[in-house]
N, C-alpha and C positions, 0 to 999 in steps of 0.2 A: 236601265238607261241614265246615265249622269248627263251633266249639262253640258261636257264637251261632246258626247256621242250625239245628244239632241240637236244642238246647233248644226253641228257637220250633217245630220239627217236633214234638216230644213234646208240648207243650200244644196244637198245633193237632190232632193225631191223638186226644189223649184228651179234646180239648175242656175242659181244666181248667187252672188256674193254680197254678203251685207255687213254693216259695221257692227262693231260689239255692242253698240248702244242700241240699234235696230234690232238685234237678236234677243236681246234683254227685254225690250218692250213688247215684242211678239209673245215671247214665254210668259211673262208676268200679266199679260192680258188674259192668256189663254188659263193660267193659272186662277185668275180671280173670277174668270167665266165658270169654271168648273167647280170652284170650292164653293160658290154660291148657288149653285144648281143641286148639289148633292151633299146631304148630311152625312158624311163617313164619320164612324165611331172613333176613327184616327184623327179626326179633328176637333175632339171635345177635350177639354183640360178642366182640371179641379184646382181650386185655390181657395186657402183659408185666411181669415182676417179677423180683425177684433173690434167688435161695436161697443163704443163705449157709452156709459150711461148719461142720458141726456142729449145725446147727439143722433139725430134721427137720418143722417147722410152716412152713405157708406161709397167709397171710391170703387168703381170697377177697374180691374187689370187692365194695362195699357195696351194688350192685345186683344181685349173683349171685343165680339161682335154681336152676340145674343146669347140668351139665357136658356138653359136646360132646366135648372132647378137652383133655389136659392133656399137655404136651411140654417137656422139659429139653434144653438144649444148653451147652455150654461155650463160655465168654466170655471175653476179656481185651482191656483197651485201654491197653496201654502205649505210651509215646512210642518212636518208631525212628529211626534214621538209616540211610543207605544210597547208594550211588552209582549212577548210570545204568548199565544194562545189568549188573549184577552179580547173582548169584543169592543173595547173603546180605545180611541187614540186622541191625543191632545194636539191641536192645530194652534199654529201661530195666529191666525186669523180667521173667523169663520163666515166673512164677508163672500158673498157669492156662492156660498154651500148651502145645498137644499137637499131636504129628503128625497130619496130616491135616485139620487147621483150615482154612477158607478165609481169606484174608487181604485186606483192602480198606484202603486211605489213600492219601495223598498219593505219587504216584512208585510204587506198586506195580502191577504188571503184570496185566492183567485175567485173571481165573481161578487167581491165585496161591494155592498150599497149602503148608503147613508139611510138609517131606520130613526135615529134620533138626534136632534141637535140642542145641547145644554151649554150655553155659552161656547166655550171653545173644546169642550169636551163631544167628541163625536162617536156615536154609536153604530156600529156597523152590523151587516147581516151575517158575516162571516168572520170567525175567530183569526187573529194575526197569524200568518204562517211562521214568522220569527219576530226578533226586534225591529220595530218600525222606527225609521230614522231618515231625515232627508227632505226632499220636496215630493210631494204628493200631487196626483192629477185628480180632480173632482169634475166628473163629465155627465152632464143630463142627457136626456132624450134628444133625438134630433126632432125640429119644428119645421116643416116645410112650408115656406110662406107663399101665400097666393098673388098672382101677378094682378096688379089693378094699374088704372091710370092715376095720375098725380091728383086730378080733381077729385076722385073718389076718396083719396087719403086726405086731402085738404078738408072736403067737408065732412067725413066723418071723425075726424081728429083734427078740429079747428084750432084747439089750444095745444101747441107744442109742448108747453111746460107740463101737461097730463102724461104721465108715463105708465107703461105696462110691457108684459111680453108682446113683442112685433108679432104681427098677423099677415102683414101685407107688405108688398113692396112695389115700386114703380121706378121706370127708369126716369130718373129727374132731369137730366140734361148734362151739360158740359160741368167739368169739376171748376171750382173757382180758380185754382192755380194752373190749370192746364185745360184750354178750351177744345183741345182736341182728342181729350178723353172723357167718357161718361162718368156718372154717378148715379146712385139709386136714392130714393128717399123711402123710409120706413114708416109703418104705420101700427100702431101709436109708436111715440117716442121711447126708445127702450128705457127700461127703469134700473137696470144694472148692466155689468159687462157681460156682454155674449161672445161667443166665438160664432162666426159665419163661415158656411162652406158654399162655395160658387160652383156649380158645375156649368161650364159655359161652352161656346161653339168660338173658334177663333182662326184665324189664317196661320198657317204653320210658315216658318222662314221659306223664302223662294228657292227653287233650285239654282237660280242664277247666283245668288250669295253662298248657299249651301254647298254647291256642286253635286249634291244628291238630295234626293226626297223621297217620300212614301210614295207619291203619284209615279214618279220617275221609275221605282224600283218594282212597283206592282201593277200599274195601269198605264204604261207609257204610250199606249196607243191613244189614249184619249188627249194626253199631253200633246204628243207629236202632230196629232191631225187638227187640235185647237190651235196649236203654234203655226200650222200650214195655212189655215183658215186667215190669221193674222197677217202673216207675211204675204200671202197671195192677194190679200186686200190691199196692203200696202203697194204690191207690185202692178195693181190694177191688171190682174192676169185674166187670161181667156175664160169665159164663164162655163163652159164645159169643164174646165179643170177646177174651179172655184165649187162647182155644183158637186163633183167627184169628192175633193177634200171634206165640203161640208157634209156629205152623206156619210163618209167615213166618221167623220167626228161625231156625228149623231148617233150612228151604231156604236161606238165606243162609249158614249155617254150612256145609252141605253143600258148596256151591260155594268157600266159602273153604279147607276142609280139602282139597278137590281140588286147589288150587292149592299150599298150605302143605306138605301131606303127601302130595302126587303130583307136580305139575307140576314144582315147584321141587325135587325130588328125581330127576329124569329128564332125558333129552335125547333128540331125535329119532334121532341116530347110533346109541346103544346101545338104546333102548328102543321106536324107532319112534314113529311120529305116532299120536296119541289117536285111536282108532277105536271106532265103534259097530257091534255085531254086526249084520247085516242078517238080517231074518226071513224 
């Protein structure tokens, strides 16, 4: 069901005509209610960013609502040279390179890891597959940060000049340059440049502006009856019809929650098939 079909259905069900603004409000309010009640896998997003040395603040994406996970890992992209079949390469800079990092790039053997760092000479666990040249990627293991309160981080790490690999994060508050968007505080203050990967929950673009949406294409019953509840509330309609629309909405939401909060968080191998108890 696209937006044109949805608005036509709202007017058909209620036997009423609404302005374009009124219809958009009904639908957006229904979307907000639905998205706040069900954690659908389709409403998850990943974004990577850079944490700089000495800066313990990290800006959240503009569409961020809540966190599923926040991880950091060491990362460096120097240029390098090396000869085929050798176990060493020469990098332009060894800054942020650490033992154990996985290395990828032109001429680097598959699965190569850093074993020794001697100045700008890097010894790898796997021989070079061919002549090494160009930019390389050195990436460390993912470290998933633990969520804490701001006061915990302030108390445990009172001196922002004391730096180390981050272990914790908290929602700090609005960004300094945009009060409508959030930022994180890290503890301790990062001791070097890290990459951060944020797995988070967001509101997708509304069907009002996009014309189509995952909800409209896959679970239009929840969207339709949620919108009808909003429309009929606006109309101050009959209580029996209001109760009917509300019941239909709750039935649709129960099915949607069974998907988002149930089936999408399980599989047959670990949890078995969905079963109904035989009376």
